[in-house]
C-alpha positions in Angstrom: 1.6 3.9 -16.9 -0.1 2.9 -13.6 1.0 4.2 -10.2 2.5 0.9 -9.1 4.8 0.8 -12.1 5.9 4.4 -11.5 6.7 3.6 -7.8 8.7 0.6 -8.9 10.7 2.7 -11.3 11.4 5.3 -8.7 12.4 2.7 -6.1 14.7 0.9 -8.6 16.5 4.1 -9.4 16.7 5.2 -5.8 18.0 1.8 -4.7 20.7 1.9 -7.4 21.8 5.4 -6.4 22.0 4.4 -2.7 24.0 1.3 -3.6 26.3 3.4 -5.8 26.9 6.0 -3.1 27.5 3.2 -0.6 30.2 1.6 -2.8 31.9 5.0 -3.3 31.7 5.7 0.4 33.3 2.4 1.4 36.0 2.7 -1.3 36.8 6.2 0.0 37.0 4.8 3.6 39.5 2.0 2.5 41.5 4.5 0.4 41.7 7.1 3.2 42.6 4.5 5.8 45.2 2.4 4.0 46.6 4.8 1.4 46.4 8.2 3.0 46.8 6.8 6.5 44.1 9.1 7.9 40.7 7.4 7.9 37.7 9.6 7.0 35.5 10.4 10.1 32.1 10.3 8.4 32.2 7.2 6.2 31.3 4.6 8.8 28.2 6.6 9.9 27.2 7.3 6.3 27.5 3.6 5.3 25.4 2.6 8.3 22.6 5.0 7.4 22.7 4.1 3.7 22.5 0.5 4.7 19.4 1.2 6.7 17.7 3.0 3.8 18.8 0.3 1.3 17.5 -2.5 3.5 14.1 -0.9 4.2 13.5 0.4 0.7 14.7 -2.9 -0.7 12.2 -4.7 1.5 9.4 -2.6 0.2 10.5 -3.0 -3.4 10.9 -6.8 -3.0 7.5 -7.0 -1.3 5.9 -5.1 -4.2 7.5 -7.5 -6.7 6.4 -10.5 -4.6 10.0 -11.7 -4.6 10.3 -12.0 -0.9 11.1 -15.3 0.9 8.0 -17.4 1.2 7.2 -20.9 2.3 4.7 -22.3 -0.2 4.1 -25.8 1.2 0.4 -25.2 1.8 -0.3 -23.4 -1.5 1.5 -25.9 -3.8 -1.1 -28.6 -3.6 -4.1 -26.4 -3.0 -7.0 -25.4 -5.3 -7.0 -22.0 -6.9 -9.7 -20.8 -4.4 -7.6 -21.9 -1.4 -4.5 -20.3 -2.9 -6.4 -17.0 -3.3 -7.7 -17.2 0.3 -4.2 -18.0 1.6 -2.7 -15.1 -0.4 -5.2 -12.7 0.9 -4.7 -13.9 4.5 -0.9 -13.6 4.2 -1.2 -10.1 2.7 -3.5 -9.0 5.5 -0.9 -10.2 8.1 1.8 -8.3 6.2 -0.3 -5.2 6.1 -1.0 -5.5 9.8 2.7 -5.9 10.6 3.7 -3.0 8.3 1.0 -0.7 9.9 1.8 -1.5 13.5 5.6 -2.0 13.4 6.8 0.2 10.5 4.2 2.9 10.1 3.1 3.5 13.7 6.4 2.6 15.3 8.4 4.5 12.7 6.3 7.6 13.1 6.7 7.4 16.8 10.5 7.0 16.5 10.7 9.9 14.0 8.6 12.1 16.3 10.7 11.3 19.4 14.0 12.0 17.6 12.6 15.2 16.1 11.3 16.5 19.5 14.6 15.6 21.2 16.5 17.3 18.3 18.9 14.4 18.0 21.6 14.6 15.4 24.1 12.1 14.2 27.6 12.4 15.7 29.7 12.7 12.6 27.4 14.0 9.9 25.3 16.2 12.1 22.1 15.4 10.2 18.8 15.0 12.2 18.2 11.4 13.1 14.5 12.0 12.4 15.5 12.3 8.7 17.4 9.0 8.9 14.5 7.2 10.6 11.9 8.7 8.3 12.5 5.8 5.9 10.8 3.4 8.4 7.3 4.7 8.0 7.8 5.4 4.3 8.8 1.9 3.6 5.9 0.6 5.7 3.4 2.7 3.7 4.9 1.4 0.5 4.5 -2.2 1.7 0.9 -1.5 2.8 0.2 0.0 -0.7 1.7 -3.0 -2.5 0.0 -5.6 -0.4 -3.4 -3.8 -0.6 -3.1 -3.6 -4.4 -2.2 -7.4 -4.4 -5.4 -8.1 -2.4 -7.6 -6.2 -4.9 -6.0 -7.7 -8.0 -8.7 -9.4 -10.0 -6.8 -12.6 -10.7 -5.0 -15.0 -8.4 -1.2 -14.4 -8.0 -0.3 -17.9 -9.3 -2.1 -17.2 -12.7 -0.5 -13.8 -13.2 3.0 -15.2 -12.6 2.6 -18.0 -15.2 1.7 -15.6 -18.0 
């Protein structure tokens, strides 16, 4: 099994676990608020951090599966060579964004929150751990898009098979 398939499987399982924990967390919040009359103090914060992780890891997963939102007006009526050039250009732009915004910006954010020793108010976990998912998802997107560029066949042919 190739590395990309292994990463996909790990991401699928991790996303399912995060979603499951999020559902249980929100159900506990509703139960503790309306049934017990004493809302849990940590559930709002945990749901927020799980949503951050779910969104960023989900974006990396969707990017790797080429299921992200795309406008294909130009590529629909183009030749295969033009489609390939357009796909490479788009992937390079995505890589550039992921490197600059997610990886570089994320590493800076993690570093700053680590140096300042910031912790979340309710859970008391280091915010650097929460924000670590930003550069990780950026690196995953860079990996996926780099692999897409170096694929031997154009994207449109591999999807039709």
